[in-house]
C-alpha positions in Angstrom: 0.7 13.4 32.8 2.5 16.3 34.9 -0.9 18.3 34.2 -2.8 15.4 35.4 -1.1 14.7 38.5 -1.4 18.3 39.5 -5.2 18.9 38.5 -5.9 15.6 40.2 -3.9 16.9 43.6 -5.8 19.9 43.3 -9.1 18.0 43.0 -8.2 16.5 46.2 -7.6 19.6 47.7 -10.8 20.5 46.9 -9.9 23.3 44.4 -11.6 24.2 41.2 -9.5 24.0 37.8 -10.9 25.6 34.6 -8.9 23.3 32.0 -10.1 24.6 28.2 -9.3 21.9 25.6 -10.0 20.6 22.4 -8.9 17.4 23.2 -12.5 15.8 24.3 -10.8 12.4 25.6 -8.3 14.3 27.6 -11.6 16.4 28.8 -13.4 13.5 29.9 -10.2 12.2 31.5 -9.5 14.9 33.8 -13.0 16.6 34.5 -15.6 16.1 36.5 -17.6 18.6 35.1 -17.7 20.4 31.8 -19.1 23.2 29.7 -19.8 22.7 26.5 -19.5 25.9 24.4 -19.3 26.3 20.6 -18.5 30.1 18.9 -17.6 31.3 22.2 -21.3 30.7 23.4 -22.0 28.6 26.7 -24.1 25.5 25.2 -25.0 23.6 28.9 -23.0 23.0 31.9 -23.2 19.4 33.8 -21.3 16.4 34.8 -19.1 14.7 32.2 -20.7 11.4 33.5 -24.6 12.8 33.4 -23.7 14.4 29.9 -22.3 10.8 28.5 -25.2 9.0 29.9 -27.8 11.3 28.4 -26.4 11.3 24.8 -25.3 7.5 25.1 -22.2 8.2 23.7 -18.9 9.3 24.4 -17.9 13.3 25.3 -17.3 13.9 22.3 -20.3 12.9 20.6 -22.6 14.5 23.5 -20.5 17.7 22.9 -21.3 17.4 18.9 -25.0 16.8 19.9 -25.1 19.9 22.3 -23.9 22.7 19.9 -25.9 20.7 17.2 -23.6 19.3 14.8 -24.9 17.8 12.3 -23.0 15.4 10.1 
């Protein structure tokens, strides 16, 4: 919760925070924009809301679609 509060305060101050995590639920909670990557390669960039809408799913499913993960 403290990290979320710090990120939100910095965001409200107009600052950019780079937040790297494999916990996509947390990313979806605290981030406005994301840069999905796989094997150290950028696969795209966009607003969380746009990616979720474009892939008709939550951020985890959108990420898997973007990196081409086949189930």
